[in-house]
C-alpha positions as a Markdown table, in Angstrom:
| # | Residue | x | y | z |
|---|---|---|---|---|
| 1 | Unk | -4.7 | -43.1 | 8.5 |
| 2 | Unk | -5.3 | -40.7 | 6.1 |
| 3 | Unk | -4.7 | -37.3 | 6.6 |
| 4 | Unk | -5.2 | -34.0 | 4.6 |
| 5 | Unk | -2.1 | -32.3 | 4.9 |
| 6 | Unk | -1.1 | -29.2 | 3.4 |
| 7 | Unk | 1.6 | -29.1 | 0.5 |
| 8 | Unk | 4.5 | -27.6 | 2.8 |
| 9 | Unk | 3.8 | -30.7 | 5.0 |
| 10 | Unk | 3.2 | -33.1 | 2.2 |
| 11 | Unk | 7.1 | -31.8 | 0.9 |
| 12 | Unk | 8.1 | -31.9 | 4.7 |
| 13 | Unk | 7.7 | -35.9 | 5.1 |
| 14 | Unk | 8.6 | -37.1 | 1.6 |
| 15 | Unk | 12.2 | -35.0 | 2.2 |
| 16 | Unk | 12.1 | -37.1 | 5.3 |
| 17 | Unk | 11.3 | -40.2 | 4.5 |
| 18 | Unk | 14.0 | -39.9 | 1.0 |
| 19 | Unk | 16.5 | -38.8 | 3.7 |
| 20 | Unk | 15.5 | -42.2 | 6.1 |
| 21 | Unk | 15.9 | -44.3 | 3.0 |
| 22 | Unk | 12.2 | -44.9 | 1.9 |
| 23 | Unk | 11.1 | -45.9 | 5.6 |
| 24 | Unk | 8.7 | -44.1 | 7.6 |
| 25 | Unk | 10.8 | -40.7 | 8.6 |
| 26 | Unk | 9.4 | -40.0 | 11.7 |
| 27 | Unk | 12.5 | -40.2 | 13.4 |
| 28 | Unk | 13.7 | -37.2 | 11.1 |
| 29 | Unk | 10.5 | -35.4 | 11.3 |
| 30 | Unk | 10.6 | -35.8 | 15.2 |
| 31 | Unk | 13.8 | -34.3 | 15.2 |
| 32 | Unk | 13.3 | -32.0 | 12.3 |
| 33 | Unk | 10.4 | -30.0 | 14.9 |
| 34 | Unk | 11.5 | -31.3 | 18.5 |
| 35 | Unk | 15.5 | -31.3 | 18.8 |
| 36 | Unk | 17.3 | -27.6 | 19.9 |
| 37 | Unk | 19.0 | -26.6 | 17.0 |
| 38 | Unk | 16.2 | -28.1 | 14.8 |
| 39 | Unk | 12.3 | -27.0 | 15.2 |
| 40 | Unk | 13.0 | -25.3 | 18.0 |
| 41 | Unk | 15.5 | -23.0 | 16.5 |
| 42 | Unk | 13.1 | -22.9 | 13.4 |
| 43 | Unk | 10.5 | -21.8 | 15.4 |
| 44 | Unk | 12.9 | -18.7 | 17.2 |
| 45 | Unk | 13.8 | -17.7 | 14.1 |
| 46 | Unk | 10.1 | -17.6 | 13.1 |
| 47 | Unk | 8.9 | -15.6 | 15.7 |
| 48 | Unk | 12.2 | -13.3 | 15.5 |
| 49 | Unk | 11.4 | -12.5 | 11.9 |
| 50 | Unk | 7.6 | -11.9 | 12.6 |
| 51 | Unk | 7.0 | -14.6 | 9.7 |
| 52 | Unk | 3.4 | -15.2 | 9.9 |
| 53 | Unk | 3.5 | -17.4 | 7.0 |
| 54 | Unk | 6.2 | -20.0 | 8.3 |
| 55 | Unk | 4.5 | -19.8 | 12.1 |
| 56 | Unk | 1.2 | -21.0 | 10.6 |
| 57 | Unk | 3.6 | -23.3 | 8.5 |
| 58 | Unk | 5.1 | -25.4 | 11.6 |
| 59 | Unk | 1.6 | -25.2 | 13.9 |
| 60 | Unk | 0.1 | -26.8 | 11.0 |
| 61 | Unk | 2.8 | -29.7 | 11.2 |
| 62 | Unk | 2.0 | -29.9 | 14.9 |
| 63 | Unk | -1.7 | -30.1 | 14.7 |
| 64 | Unk | -0.7 | -33.0 | 12.6 |
| 65 | Unk | 1.6 | -34.2 | 14.8 |
| 66 | Unk | -1.1 | -34.0 | 17.4 |
| 67 | Unk | -4.1 | -36.2 | 15.2 |
| 68 | Unk | -0.9 | -39.1 | 15.0 |
| 69 | Unk | -0.4 | -39.5 | 18.7 |
| 70 | Unk | -2.0 | -39.2 | 21.5 |
| 71 | Unk | -0.9 | -36.8 | 24.5 |
| 72 | Unk | 1.4 | -39.5 | 26.4 |
| 73 | Unk | 3.0 | -41.1 | 23.3 |
| 74 | Unk | 3.4 | -37.8 | 21.8 |
| 75 | Unk | 5.3 | -36.6 | 25.3 |
| 76 | Unk | 7.3 | -40.3 | 24.8 |
| 77 | Unk | 8.2 | -39.5 | 21.1 |
| 78 | Unk | 10.1 | -36.4 | 22.5 |
| 79 | Unk | 7.2 | -33.9 | 21.5 |
| 80 | Unk | 7.2 | -30.8 | 24.2 |
| 81 | Unk | 4.1 | -29.3 | 24.8 |
| 82 | Unk | 1.1 | -28.3 | 27.5 |
| 83 | Unk | -2.1 | -29.6 | 28.0 |
| 84 | Unk | -4.0 | -26.6 | 26.6 |
| 85 | Unk | -1.3 | -26.5 | 23.1 |
| 86 | Unk | -2.3 | -30.3 | 22.9 |
| 87 | Unk | -6.2 | -30.0 | 23.3 |
| 88 | Unk | -6.4 | -26.8 | 21.0 |
| 89 | Unk | -4.5 | -28.5 | 18.4 |
| 90 | Unk | -6.2 | -31.8 | 18.4 |
| 91 | Unk | -9.6 | -29.4 | 18.0 |
| 92 | Unk | -8.5 | -28.5 | 14.9 |
| 93 | Unk | -6.7 | -31.3 | 13.5 |
| 94 | Unk | -10.2 | -32.9 | 13.7 |
| 95 | Unk | -11.6 | -30.2 | 12.2 |
| 96 | Unk | -9.4 | -30.4 | 9.4 |
| 97 | Unk | -8.0 | -27.4 | 9.7 |
| 98 | Unk | -4.7 | -26.8 | 8.2 |
| 99 | Unk | -4.8 | -23.1 | 6.8 |
| 100 | Unk | -1.5 | -21.5 | 6.5 |
| 101 | Unk | -2.1 | -17.7 | 5.9 |
| 102 | Unk | -5.1 | -16.7 | 7.7 |
| 103 | Unk | -4.8 | -17.7 | 11.0 |
| 104 | Unk | -6.8 | -16.1 | 13.6 |
| 105 | Unk | -6.7 | -16.9 | 17.8 |
| 106 | Unk | -10.1 | -18.9 | 18.8 |
| 107 | Unk | -11.2 | -16.2 | 21.3 |
| 108 | Unk | -13.9 | -17.3 | 23.9 |
| 109 | Unk | -17.4 | -15.2 | 24.2 |
| 110 | Unk | -16.1 | -14.0 | 27.6 |
| 111 | Unk | -13.4 | -12.7 | 26.4 |
| 112 | Unk | -14.5 | -10.9 | 23.5 |
| 113 | Unk | -14.8 | -7.0 | 23.7 |
| 114 | Unk | -18.1 | -5.5 | 25.4 |
| 115 | Unk | -20.2 | -3.5 | 23.3 |
| 116 | Unk | -21.5 | -0.3 | 23.4 |
| 117 | Unk | -25.3 | -1.8 | 23.5 |
| 118 | Unk | -23.9 | -4.4 | 26.2 |
| 119 | Unk | -22.8 | -1.8 | 28.5 |
| 120 | Unk | -25.6 | 1.1 | 28.0 |
| 121 | Unk | -27.8 | -2.1 | 28.8 |
| 122 | Unk | -25.8 | -2.7 | 32.4 |
| 123 | Unk | -26.4 | 1.6 | 33.0 |
| 124 | Unk | -30.2 | 0.9 | 32.3 |
| 125 | Unk | -30.4 | -2.5 | 35.1 |
| 126 | Unk | -28.5 | -0.3 | 37.7 |
| 127 | Unk | -30.1 | 2.9 | 37.0 |
| 128 | Unk | -33.4 | 0.7 | 37.8 |
| 129 | Unk | -32.3 | -0.7 | 40.9 |
| 130 | Unk | -30.9 | 2.8 | 42.9 |
| 131 | Unk | -32.2 | 6.3 | 43.7 |
| 132 | Unk | -30.2 | 9.6 | 43.2 |
| 133 | Unk | -29.1 | 11.4 | 46.9 |
| 134 | Unk | -27.0 | 14.7 | 47.1 |
| 135 | Unk | -24.0 | 14.4 | 49.1 |
| 136 | Unk | -22.5 | 18.0 | 50.2 |
| 137 | Unk | -18.5 | 17.8 | 50.7 |
| 138 | Unk | -16.6 | 20.6 | 51.8 |
| 139 | Unk | -13.2 | 21.4 | 50.0 |
| 140 | Unk | -9.9 | 21.8 | 52.0 |
| 141 | Unk | -10.2 | 25.7 | 50.6 |
| 142 | Unk | -14.4 | 25.9 | 53.0 |
| 143 | Unk | -16.4 | 25.6 | 49.9 |
| 144 | Unk | -19.3 | 22.9 | 49.6 |
| 145 | Unk | -20.0 | 20.8 | 46.5 |
| 146 | Unk | -23.2 | 18.7 | 46.2 |
| 147 | Unk | -21.6 | 15.2 | 44.7 |
| 148 | Unk | -24.8 | 13.4 | 42.9 |
| 149 | Unk | -24.7 | 8.9 | 44.2 |
| 150 | Unk | -27.0 | 6.8 | 43.6 |
| 151 | Unk | -27.6 | 4.3 | 46.4 |
| 152 | Unk | -28.7 | 0.8 | 45.3 |
| 153 | Unk | -31.8 | -0.9 | 46.2 |
| 154 | Unk | -30.9 | -4.4 | 45.3 |
| 155 | Unk | -27.7 | -6.2 | 45.2 |
| 156 | Unk | -25.3 | -6.3 | 42.8 |
| 157 | Unk | -25.8 | -9.9 | 42.7 |
| 158 | Unk | -29.6 | -9.6 | 42.0 |
| 159 | Unk | -29.4 | -7.1 | 40.1 |
| 160 | Unk | -26.8 | -9.3 | 37.8 |
| 161 | Unk | -29.1 | -12.1 | 37.8 |
| 162 | Unk | -32.2 | -10.1 | 36.7 |
| 163 | Unk | -30.2 | -8.6 | 33.8 |
| 164 | Unk | -29.4 | -12.6 | 32.6 |
| 165 | Unk | -32.8 | -13.7 | 33.1 |
| 166 | Unk | -33.5 | -11.0 | 30.9 |
| 167 | Unk | -31.2 | -11.5 | 28.3 |
| 168 | Unk | -30.0 | -15.2 | 28.2 |
| 169 | Unk | -28.3 | -14.9 | 25.1 |
| 170 | Unk | -25.4 | -11.5 | 26.8 |
| 171 | Unk | -22.1 | -12.6 | 26.6 |
| 172 | Unk | -21.3 | -11.0 | 30.6 |
| 173 | Unk | -19.8 | -12.6 | 33.1 |
| 174 | Unk | -20.0 | -11.2 | 37.4 |
| 175 | Unk | -16.8 | -9.8 | 37.4 |
| 176 | Unk | -16.9 | -8.0 | 34.4 |
| 177 | Unk | -20.9 | -7.0 | 35.0 |
| 178 | Unk | -19.0 | -5.4 | 38.8 |
| 179 | Unk | -16.2 | -3.1 | 36.8 |
| 180 | Unk | -19.0 | -2.1 | 34.4 |
| 181 | Unk | -20.9 | -0.5 | 37.3 |
| 182 | Unk | -20.3 | 3.5 | 37.6 |
| 183 | Unk | -18.3 | 3.7 | 41.1 |
| 184 | Unk | -21.1 | 6.9 | 42.0 |
| 185 | Unk | -23.7 | 3.3 | 42.3 |
| 186 | Unk | -22.8 | 2.4 | 46.4 |
| 187 | Unk | -24.1 | 0.5 | 48.8 |
| 188 | Unk | -26.6 | 1.9 | 51.5 |
| 189 | Unk | -25.2 | 1.6 | 54.9 |
| 190 | Unk | -28.5 | 2.1 | 56.3 |
| 191 | Unk | -32.5 | 3.2 | 55.9 |
| 192 | Unk | -31.4 | 6.7 | 56.4 |
| 193 | Unk | -29.3 | 6.8 | 53.3 |
| 194 | Unk | -32.3 | 6.3 | 50.6 |
| 195 | Unk | -33.5 | 9.5 | 52.1 |
| 196 | Unk | -31.7 | 13.1 | 50.3 |
| 197 | Unk | -33.0 | 15.0 | 53.4 |
| 198 | Unk | -31.8 | 12.4 | 56.4 |
| 199 | Unk | -28.1 | 12.5 | 55.1 |
| 200 | Unk | -27.3 | 16.0 | 53.9 |
| 201 | Unk | -29.1 | 17.2 | 57.2 |
| 202 | Unk | -27.1 | 14.5 | 59.8 |
| 203 | Unk | -23.7 | 15.8 | 57.8 |
| 204 | Unk | -24.7 | 19.3 | 57.9 |
| 205 | Unk | -25.0 | 19.3 | 61.4 |
| 206 | Unk | -21.8 | 17.1 | 62.4 |
| 207 | Unk | -20.1 | 20.6 | 60.2 |
| 208 | Unk | -21.9 | 22.9 | 62.6 |
| 209 | Unk | -21.2 | 21.1 | 65.8 |
| 210 | Unk | -17.4 | 20.9 | 64.5 |
| 211 | Unk | -16.7 | 24.8 | 65.3 |
| 212 | Unk | -14.8 | 25.6 | 62.0 |
| 213 | Unk | -14.9 | 29.2 | 60.2 |
| 214 | Unk | -17.4 | 29.5 | 57.3 |
| 215 | Unk | -18.3 | 31.9 | 55.2 |
| 216 | Unk | -21.7 | 33.8 | 55.5 |
| 217 | Unk | -23.5 | 32.3 | 52.5 |
| 218 | Unk | -22.2 | 28.4 | 53.8 |
| 219 | Unk | -23.6 | 29.3 | 56.8 |
| 220 | Unk | -27.0 | 30.6 | 55.7 |
| 221 | Unk | -26.9 | 27.5 | 53.6 |
| 222 | Unk | -26.5 | 24.8 | 56.3 |
| 223 | Unk | -29.1 | 26.7 | 58.4 |
| 224 | Unk | -31.8 | 26.2 | 56.1 |
| 225 | Unk | -30.6 | 22.4 | 55.1 |
| 226 | Unk | -30.9 | 22.4 | 59.3 |
| 227 | Unk | -34.2 | 23.9 | 59.4 |
| 228 | Unk | -35.3 | 21.3 | 56.4 |
| 229 | Unk | -34.1 | 18.1 | 58.4 |
| 230 | Unk | -36.1 | 18.9 | 61.2 |
| 231 | Unk | -39.4 | 20.0 | 59.4 |
| 232 | Unk | -38.8 | 16.3 | 57.8 |
| 233 | Unk | -37.8 | 14.4 | 60.9 |
| 234 | Unk | -41.3 | 16.2 | 62.7 |
| 235 | Unk | -43.7 | 15.1 | 59.9 |
| 236 | Unk | -42.1 | 11.5 | 59.4 |
| 237 | Unk | -42.8 | 11.1 | 63.7 |
| 238 | Unk | -46.4 | 12.4 | 62.9 |
| 239 | Unk | -47.1 | 9.6 | 60.2 |
| 240 | Unk | -45.8 | 7.4 | 62.9 |
| 241 | Unk | -47.8 | 8.6 | 65.8 |
| 242 | Unk | -50.7 | 8.5 | 63.1 |
| 243 | Unk | -53.1 | 5.4 | 63.5 |
| 244 | Unk | -52.1 | 4.3 | 59.8 |
| 245 | Unk | -48.5 | 3.1 | 61.5 |
| 246 | Unk | -49.9 | 1.4 | 64.7 |
| 247 | Unk | -53.4 | -0.2 | 63.5 |
| 248 | Unk | -51.4 | -2.5 | 61.2 |
| 249 | Unk | -52.4 | -5.9 | 61.9 |
| 250 | Unk | -49.9 | -8.1 | 63.7 |
| 251 | Unk | -49.4 | -11.8 | 62.8 |
| 252 | Unk | -47.5 | -14.8 | 64.3 |
| 253 | Unk | -44.8 | -16.5 | 62.5 |
| 254 | Unk | -43.1 | -19.4 | 63.5 |
| 255 | Unk | -40.0 | -20.1 | 62.0 |
| 256 | Unk | -38.2 | -23.8 | 61.4 |
| 257 | Unk | -34.8 | -24.2 | 59.4 |
| 258 | Unk | -34.9 | -27.9 | 58.8 |
| 259 | Unk | -31.1 | -29.0 | 58.0 |
| 260 | Unk | -30.7 | -32.2 | 56.8 |
| 261 | Unk | -27.3 | -34.6 | 55.9 |
| 262 | Unk | -27.6 | -36.7 | 53.5 |
| 263 | Unk | -24.7 | -39.0 | 52.1 |
| 264 | Unk | -22.3 | -35.9 | 53.1 |
| 265 | Unk | -24.6 | -33.2 | 51.1 |
| 266 | Unk | -25.9 | -30.2 | 53.5 |
| 267 | Unk | -29.5 | -28.9 | 52.5 |
| 268 | Unk | -31.6 | -26.1 | 53.8 |
| 269 | Unk | -35.1 | -26.3 | 54.1 |
| 270 | Unk | -37.3 | -22.9 | 55.8 |
| 271 | Unk | -40.3 | -23.3 | 57.3 |
| 272 | Unk | -42.9 | -20.6 | 58.2 |
| 273 | Unk | -45.7 | -21.4 | 60.2 |
| 274 | Unk | -47.5 | -18.2 | 60.1 |
| 275 | Unk | -50.8 | -17.7 | 62.2 |
| 276 | Unk | -53.2 | -14.7 | 62.6 |
| 277 | Unk | -53.6 | -16.0 | 66.5 |
| 278 | Unk | -51.2 | -14.3 | 68.6 |
| 279 | Unk | -49.9 | -17.3 | 70.0 |
| 280 | Unk | -46.8 | -17.0 | 71.9 |
| 281 | Unk | -46.4 | -20.3 | 73.9 |
| 282 | Unk | -45.5 | -23.5 | 74.0 |
| 283 | Unk | -48.3 | -25.1 | 72.6 |
| 284 | Unk | -48.3 | -22.9 | 69.2 |
| 285 | Unk | -44.7 | -24.0 | 69.2 |
| 286 | Unk | -45.0 | -28.0 | 69.6 |
| 287 | Unk | -48.3 | -28.3 | 67.0 |
| 288 | Unk | -45.9 | -27.1 | 64.3 |
| 289 | Unk | -42.9 | -29.2 | 65.3 |
| 290 | Unk | -45.3 | -32.1 | 65.2 |
| 291 | Unk | -46.6 | -31.2 | 61.7 |
| 292 | Unk | -43.6 | -30.9 | 60.6 |
| 293 | Unk | -42.2 | -33.9 | 61.9 |
| 294 | Unk | -44.6 | -35.7 | 60.6 |
| 295 | Unk | -43.9 | -34.6 | 57.3 |
| 296 | Unk | -41.9 | -36.5 | 54.3 |
| 297 | Unk | -39.2 | -34.6 | 54.5 |
| 298 | Unk | -37.6 | -35.8 | 57.6 |
| 299 | Unk | -39.5 | -39.4 | 58.2 |
| 300 | Unk | -36.5 | -41.6 | 56.7 |
| 301 | Unk | -34.1 | -39.9 | 59.6 |
| 302 | Unk | -33.5 | -41.6 | 62.8 |
| 303 | Unk | -31.7 | -38.8 | 65.2 |
| 304 | Unk | -33.4 | -35.3 | 65.4 |
| 305 | Unk | -31.6 | -32.5 | 66.9 |
| 306 | Unk | -33.9 | -29.6 | 68.1 |
| 307 | Unk | -32.1 | -26.5 | 68.8 |
| 308 | Unk | -33.8 | -23.1 | 69.6 |
| 309 | Unk | -32.9 | -19.9 | 71.7 |
| 310 | Unk | -34.2 | -19.9 | 75.1 |
| 311 | Unk | -37.4 | -17.9 | 74.4 |
| 312 | Unk | -40.5 | -18.5 | 76.9 |
| 313 | Unk | -41.9 | -20.1 | 74.6 |
| 314 | Unk | -39.1 | -23.1 | 73.6 |
| 315 | Unk | -37.8 | -23.1 | 77.6 |
| 316 | Unk | -40.4 | -24.6 | 79.6 |
| 317 | Unk | -41.6 | -27.0 | 80.9 |
| 318 | Unk | -44.4 | -27.7 | 79.1 |
| 319 | Unk | -42.4 | -28.1 | 75.6 |
| 320 | Unk | -40.0 | -30.4 | 77.5 |
| 321 | Unk | -42.9 | -32.7 | 78.1 |
| 322 | Unk | -44.1 | -32.5 | 75.0 |
| 323 | Unk | -41.1 | -33.5 | 73.1 |
| 324 | Unk | -39.9 | -36.5 | 75.2 |
| 325 | Unk | -43.7 | -37.4 | 76.1 |
| 326 | Unk | -46.3 | -36.5 | 73.4 |
| 327 | Unk | -44.0 | -36.1 | 70.3 |
| 328 | Unk | -41.0 | -39.3 | 71.4 |
| 329 | Unk | -44.3 | -41.5 | 71.8 |
| 330 | Unk | -45.8 | -41.0 | 68.5 |
| 331 | Unk | -42.2 | -41.5 | 66.9 |
| 332 | Unk | -41.1 | -44.3 | 68.9 |
| 333 | Unk | -38.1 | -45.0 | 66.6 |
| 334 | Unk | -36.5 | -41.0 | 66.1 |
| 335 | Unk | -34.4 | -40.3 | 69.0 |
| 336 | Unk | -34.6 | -36.2 | 70.1 |
| 337 | Unk | -32.3 | -34.2 | 71.1 |
| 338 | Unk | -32.8 | -30.7 | 72.6 |
| 339 | Unk | -30.5 | -28.0 | 72.8 |
| 340 | Unk | -30.4 | -24.4 | 73.2 |
| 341 | Unk | -28.3 | -21.7 | 72.1 |
| 342 | Unk | -26.4 | -18.9 | 74.3 |
| 343 | Unk | -27.6 | -15.4 | 73.1 |
| 344 | Unk | -26.8 | -14.6 | 69.7 |
| 345 | Unk | -24.8 | -17.6 | 69.0 |
| 346 | Unk | -25.4 | -19.8 | 66.2 |
| 347 | Unk | -28.4 | -18.0 | 65.4 |
| 348 | Unk | -27.1 | -17.2 | 62.0 |
| 349 | Unk | -29.5 | -19.1 | 59.4 |
| 350 | Unk | -32.6 | -18.4 | 61.9 |
| 351 | Unk | -32.3 | -14.5 | 61.8 |
| 352 | Unk | -30.4 | -14.5 | 58.6 |
| 353 | Unk | -33.5 | -15.8 | 56.9 |
| 354 | Unk | -36.2 | -13.2 | 58.9 |
| 355 | Unk | -33.7 | -10.4 | 56.6 |
| 356 | Unk | -34.4 | -12.1 | 53.9 |
| 357 | Unk | -38.2 | -11.9 | 55.1 |
| 358 | Unk | -38.3 | -8.1 | 56.1 |
| 359 | Unk | -36.6 | -7.4 | 52.7 |
| 360 | Unk | -39.3 | -9.0 | 50.8 |
| 361 | Unk | -42.0 | -7.9 | 52.4 |
| 362 | Unk | -40.7 | -4.3 | 52.0 |
| 363 | Unk | -40.1 | -4.5 | 48.3 |
| 364 | Unk | -43.9 | -5.6 | 48.2 |
| 365 | Unk | -45.8 | -3.0 | 50.1 |
| 366 | Unk | -43.7 | -0.7 | 47.9 |
| 367 | Unk | -45.6 | -1.7 | 45.2 |
| 368 | Unk | -48.9 | -2.1 | 46.8 |
| 369 | Unk | -51.0 | -2.8 | 49.8 |
| 370 | Unk | -51.5 | -6.2 | 51.8 |
| 371 | Unk | -55.1 | -6.5 | 53.0 |
| 372 | Unk | -55.5 | -10.1 | 54.0 |
| 373 | Unk | -53.8 | -12.4 | 55.4 |
| 374 | Unk | -54.3 | -15.5 | 53.0 |
| 375 | Unk | -52.9 | -12.3 | 50.1 |
| 376 | Unk | -49.6 | -12.1 | 52.6 |
| 377 | Unk | -48.8 | -15.6 | 52.5 |
| 378 | Unk | -49.7 | -15.7 | 48.5 |
| 379 | Unk | -46.9 | -12.9 | 48.3 |
| 380 | Unk | -44.2 | -14.7 | 49.7 |
| 381 | Unk | -45.0 | -17.5 | 47.9 |
| 382 | Unk | -44.9 | -15.5 | 44.8 |
| 383 | Unk | -41.6 | -13.7 | 46.0 |
| 384 | Unk | -40.3 | -17.5 | 45.9 |
| 385 | Unk | -41.3 | -18.5 | 42.6 |
| 386 | Unk | -39.4 | -15.3 | 41.2 |
| 387 | Unk | -36.1 | -16.2 | 42.6 |
| 388 | Unk | -36.8 | -19.3 | 41.5 |
| 389 | Unk | -36.9 | -18.0 | 37.8 |
| 390 | Unk | -33.8 | -15.1 | 38.8 |
| 391 | Unk | -31.7 | -18.0 | 39.7 |
| 392 | Unk | -32.9 | -20.6 | 37.0 |
| 393 | Unk | -33.6 | -23.3 | 39.4 |
| 394 | Unk | -37.0 | -24.7 | 40.8 |
| 395 | Unk | -39.1 | -23.1 | 43.9 |
| 396 | Unk | -38.1 | -26.3 | 46.0 |
| 397 | Unk | -34.6 | -25.5 | 45.3 |
| 398 | Unk | -35.2 | -22.6 | 47.1 |
| 399 | Unk | -36.5 | -23.8 | 49.9 |
| 400 | Unk | -38.5 | -21.4 | 51.1 |
| 401 | Unk | -42.4 | -22.7 | 52.7 |
| 402 | Unk | -44.9 | -20.7 | 54.1 |
| 403 | Unk | -47.9 | -22.1 | 56.2 |
| 404 | Unk | -50.7 | -20.9 | 57.7 |
| 405 | Unk | -51.9 | -22.2 | 61.1 |
| 406 | Unk | -55.5 | -22.3 | 62.0 |
| 407 | Unk | -55.1 | -22.2 | 65.6 |
| 408 | Unk | -54.8 | -24.2 | 69.0 |
| 409 | Unk | -57.1 | -26.6 | 70.9 |
| 410 | Unk | -57.9 | -25.1 | 74.1 |
| 411 | Unk | -59.6 | -28.2 | 75.5 |
| 412 | Unk | -56.9 | -30.2 | 76.7 |
| 413 | Unk | -54.9 | -29.5 | 80.1 |
| 414 | Unk | -51.9 | -28.1 | 80.0 |
| 415 | Unk | -49.0 | -31.1 | 81.1 |
| 416 | Unk | -45.7 | -30.1 | 82.2 |
| 417 | Unk | -42.2 | -32.3 | 83.5 |
| 418 | Unk | -41.3 | -29.9 | 86.4 |
| 419 | Unk | -37.1 | -29.9 | 85.9 |
| 420 | Unk | -35.5 | -28.1 | 89.0 |
| 421 | Unk | -33.0 | -24.9 | 87.9 |
| 422 | Unk | -34.7 | -25.3 | 84.0 |
| 423 | Unk | -32.4 | -22.3 | 83.5 |
| 424 | Unk | -29.3 | -23.7 | 84.5 |
| 425 | Unk | -29.3 | -26.0 | 81.5 |
| 426 | Unk | -28.8 | -26.0 | 78.1 |
| 427 | Unk | -29.3 | -29.7 | 76.8 |
| 428 | Unk | -31.7 | -32.5 | 77.7 |
| 429 | Unk | -32.1 | -36.0 | 76.0 |
| 430 | Unk | -33.8 | -39.0 | 77.4 |
| 431 | Unk | -32.9 | -42.4 | 77.4 |
| 432 | Unk | -35.1 | -45.2 | 76.0 |
| 433 | Unk | -33.6 | -48.1 | 77.9 |
| 434 | Unk | -33.1 | -46.3 | 81.4 |
| 435 | Unk | -36.4 | -44.0 | 80.7 |
| 436 | Unk | -35.0 | -40.9 | 82.5 |
| 437 | Unk | -34.8 | -37.8 | 81.5 |
| 438 | Unk | -31.0 | -36.3 | 81.3 |
| 439 | Unk | -29.4 | -32.6 | 80.9 |
| 440 | Unk | -26.4 | -31.0 | 80.9 |
| 441 | Unk | -25.4 | -27.1 | 81.6 |
| 442 | Unk | -23.7 | -27.3 | 78.7 |
| 443 | Unk | -24.7 | -27.6 | 74.7 |
| 444 | Unk | -23.0 | -30.3 | 73.8 |
| 445 | Unk | -24.2 | -33.5 | 72.0 |
| 446 | Unk | -21.7 | -35.7 | 73.8 |
| 447 | Unk | -24.1 | -38.2 | 76.6 |
| 448 | Unk | -21.1 | -38.7 | 78.4 |
| 449 | Unk | -21.6 | -35.1 | 80.0 |
| 450 | Unk | -25.5 | -35.8 | 80.8 |
| 451 | Unk | -26.3 | -36.3 | 84.4 |
| 452 | Unk | -29.5 | -38.3 | 85.4 |
| 453 | Unk | -32.3 | -36.1 | 87.1 |
| 454 | Unk | -35.7 | -36.9 | 88.4 |
| 455 | Unk | -38.6 | -35.1 | 87.1 |
| 456 | Unk | -42.2 | -35.2 | 87.9 |
| 457 | Unk | -45.6 | -34.4 | 86.3 |
| 458 | Unk | -48.3 | -31.9 | 86.9 |
| 459 | Unk | -51.6 | -31.3 | 84.6 |
| 460 | Unk | -53.7 | -27.8 | 84.5 |
| 461 | Unk | -56.3 | -26.7 | 82.8 |
| 462 | Unk | -55.5 | -24.2 | 80.2 |
| 463 | Unk | -57.0 | -21.0 | 80.9 |
| 464 | Unk | -54.9 | -19.1 | 78.4 |
| 465 | Unk | -56.6 | -16.6 | 75.9 |
| 466 | Unk | -56.9 | -17.0 | 72.2 |
| 467 | Unk | -56.0 | -13.6 | 71.1 |
| 468 | Unk | -56.1 | -12.9 | 67.2 |
| 469 | Unk | -55.2 | -10.1 | 65.4 |
| 470 | Unk | -57.6 | -7.2 | 63.9 |
| 471 | Unk | -59.5 | -7.6 | 60.9 |
| 472 | Unk | -60.2 | -4.2 | 60.3 |
| 473 | Unk | -56.6 | -3.1 | 60.0 |
| 474 | Unk | -55.2 | -2.7 | 56.4 |
| 475 | Unk | -51.6 | -3.6 | 56.6 |
| 476 | Unk | -49.2 | -6.5 | 58.3 |
| 477 | Unk | -46.2 | -6.2 | 60.6 |
| 478 | Unk | -44.8 | -9.7 | 61.2 |
| 479 | Unk | -43.5 | -11.3 | 64.4 |
| 480 | Unk | -40.7 | -13.2 | 64.3 |
| 481 | Unk | -39.4 | -16.3 | 66.0 |
| 482 | Unk | -37.3 | -18.6 | 65.4 |
| 483 | Unk | -35.8 | -22.5 | 66.0 |
| 484 | Unk | -33.9 | -24.6 | 63.5 |
| 485 | Unk | -32.9 | -28.7 | 63.8 |
């Protein structure tokens, strides 16, 4: 193996060969570099005397050793170094860098010094995604100072992703971005934090109620602040009482959270079946559920576990009949399990999704009016594309789908499977071999806890009204219902 060596390295190797009587000289070289009184002592004396040239000479020798040996054989020869030292020296030796004088430490771009331009850019982005408010704070002396703070309108993670998406070449880590955010920029705890008058008015009322003796000027300032706050509340109540607020168009949004597991990998997809018809009944749920099961996403799955809350459109005799009769006959190769949540338990995936939808809806409404039902669905789809571009993934990986539900067919009768004491049971399953419905008072998947019951089916005419949302209204207020499986 031919190696380009510096003069110092060549001289050391030649002297090692002479001392070893024309052998390769590796034994003497190992002793010089690795033994306590040899190379280690030389290295310590070099560090103590701050002889930069000698330090670089020793580093160059070590780099040549790394080029001669791999990590394990070098350790067996007696050379002691860490993995990071070995790989960095190996990289330098591959590049044939053996400079003895102008050694510069290789610094990662993420650890490099942040330039003022990057700091100003961070300030600009956090300023664009925040609003300014003034908070009065009382000192121990009794005087009141007005402190200006800013509340974020988006999360820091969202702002950081937006910054990286707009400036992909910038070298800035998420942790460094959080450190650069000024401490006066805080996350709002509630919606009233976005309003200066609401925040200041409530704090002044608490201060007056505490009964602390204050100066006359401060009392006059507090009275003016309370008067302004009361006028602000009256104006807000008038706006809510107007037709602009209450005549918003209502829609139905039936949401399914599809959780699949393939080869140990868990994925979540969110399906929203939106309808201009205000149909909060089991037929609406079953129709959307049938369309979802008929899709290609779950065609290869044999076991389907349905979980939902105990709403009337989920926990009904009609819904049980449609699941274990209509849907089961249509998908004979699948096994269905029907379970219900106790209130406020296990529904994080569902209600967390509605929180995201509410946030998107307010963000869209702040920029423009949503006048039609089709425009609402398109706005949500555009929001998904925006999130995908920020996180640099596809819209399919985001996993949000918005589908229009066109309505129900009222010509068919209402079929129901009458279950005695339906509300006392939380789990249902039909045994294909026995062809009997089994139930359990607990939410469990252990079939040993289920017991068989006798049921009867009933059929009545569907006389329910087909209510639709008014088309003359100019804005939307979404109604949320959800289930997951």
